[in-house]
N, C-alpha and C positions, 0 to 999 in steps of 0.2 A: 588502471588494472596493477599497480604497486598499492595504491591504497587496499584494495579487493583481497592484494597477498598478502599484506600485514594482517587484513583482518581475519583471514582464514586461520594465520597463526595465532591469533593474538584470541582467538576463539575457538581454537583447537579443543584446549581442554571440554570445555562447557560444548562444544559438539561432541563429544566421546560421551561425557556424563547423560546428555540428552538421551543419545543414542541406546546407551544403556538402560535408561529408564524406559524407552519405550518397546524396548524389547523384554524388559522384566514384565512390565504392565500386560501384554498381552502376544507377545511373540512377534510384533514386526508386521510388515514391513516396516522400517525406518521413515523413508523418505513417501512424498506424494509429489507424483509427476503428473502437468497437466498442461496441454497447448494452451498459449498464451499468444496476442497479437505484439509484435514487437515493432522496432522503428520500421517505419513505412509500412504498417501493418505486415511484417513477415514474421509466420508463427514461429513461436519455439515452445519449449518443454521448459516451464518453471518448475522449481525445486522447491518444495520446502520439507519440513518433519512434520509427520502425519500426525494429525491431530482427533481424528474420527476412527471408528469402528462401527460398521455395520449403523452409518448414519446418527449416530450419537457421538459428542465429543466426548474423549476421554479425561480420566483426572491428570496425566500429565499434559495433555492437549489444552486444557483448561489454563493451566499456568504457562503454556508457552505461548500462547494466544493473548493473554491478559499482558504477557510484557515482550510480545513481539518476536520471542526467541525463535519461533516457527519458522521465519524468514529468512535465517543466517545462512542456510543453503544457498540461497540467491547468491551468495558471494562466489562460487562457481559459475552462477550465468553469468555473471560481472567480467569475471576470467576469460569467459568463452567469446566474450564480444556480445550478448545478448541482451545484457541488461546494463545500465549505470545506478552510481550510488543513489543520485536524487533523480525525480524524472515522474511522470504522471502513474499511476497504479496502471500494472499491465490486467488487462481485461481480456475475456474469451469471445471468441469470435458469436457467439449466442450471444453475451452480454452486450456487444456492440450495435447488434440487430435488435435488441429488443430496446434500448435505451435509443435506436435510431441515431446512433453516432456515424453512420457510413459515408453519409454525404463529404463533398471535397470541404466544404466550411466546417468542417472537424478536422481535417487533415493535419492543423498546427499540433494537434495533439499526440501526433504520430513522427514528427517531423525531428523527436529527438528520444533517444532509448527510453524506454519504462525504466524506472525506479524503485530499488528496494525502500527507498524512503521519498517521500514528498510536501508539499502541502498540503494537499486533499488526506494522505493517508495520517498525515501527523493530526491534523484539525478533525477525522473521524467522520467527514461529514455524509450523513445518510442519502439526502438529495443531491439525485442526480444533477440539475443544474449547479447546484453551488459547490460540486465538486470539480464540474466542468470550468466552470469559471476561475476555481484556484487554479485550475491547470493552462488556465489562459494566465494568469496572473504572473504565474513561474515563468511562462516563457517568454512574456513582455519585461518581465522585469530580474530577467537573470542576473546572476553577478556570481563570482567565487563566492564572494562571501555571503551571500543568501544560502549558495549549498551548504558552506562551512557550518552554518545557524542551523541548516535542518540535520544536518549528520549529528550536531551536538546534543541538540533536542532527539533525537533517534538512541541515543546512548541515554539520556536521562528515562525513555521509555523503558530500557532495558532494566535499568535501575530500580524504576518505581512504577512501573506496569503504564499502560494505556490511559486509564480513566482519569488518574490523578493528573498525570503528564497534560493529557488535554484539557483538562481544567486551568491548569497553568497555563497554557500556550491561548486558551480561548480568551483567558483575562486581557492578555497581551493583545492578542490579534484584536478586539472590540476597539482598542485605542485607534488602529489605522485602517481598520475594514470598510470605512465608507470610501476612502480616498481610493483602495485596491479593488476595489469592485467596481468605482466608478471606471475604472481602466476593461477590467473583464465586460460591464453591460454596455460598452462602447460597440463589442463588438457582436451585440444582443446575442449569448447563448439562444437562449429564446426568447422570438419577439415579443411575447404575450405574457411571461411568467416572471415577476420581480426576483430578483436575487437578494439574499440576506442573509446575512451569518447566524447559524443556529447553533443552539448550546450542543455540545460532544454527547455521544450516546452514552446510556447507560452501559456495564460492564456486559449486560446478557443479551446485548443488542448486537446486530451483525453492523459491521462498517464499511463503508465505499457505496458509490454507487450503485452495486448491485446488491446493496442492504434490502429491498424492498422483495427480492425471491429469498431473502436467506442464506447465508455463509454456507450452510449444510448443502445447498443446492449445487454451491461451488465446486464441494469437493467430496458429492454422492460419489459413492464407492469407494472413496479411499481407505 
């Protein structure tokens, strides 16, 4: 909570400028709200800076997405106790049903609050099984030091963009991916599906386990 409050203060000037830019471009609304599943699958409304209009990414939205700055309003979700700084990507109920993650063996993913950042978010895994494996790795290898590293990498994303940062993280991750994924595979996310580290998606590709449907589907009508 203290960290989120500090984040709101630090990012307040940036949030004000982003809000003004969105209003100048198309008149608003500034924020996008959507129901997501939180801790123990309890629904909550996630907050983001709106990055689309009529199903298309706006010019301001393209910059926000590339740098992850569209996620900053989620600091208020953290202050409200709905999210944490680090954790699994918050998904919609429709995404969970489509991915087949409703069973008990996936409950580990909702035993912590969803995060503004996390292993799967930073690595930008498009494959659902890979994203779920990284969520399991985080759950089994959690430590304050790991979360501090992920938060630090998130600031790098804000400064240098997702694509460049993911390339750097990917090079680092390859050095220990085999060991980490061995832990995840021990739980057999999918019994017959091999899990591997994939290159990060390009700038124009949607990220996260909902990538197969496209991010525009997630923000339809925003």
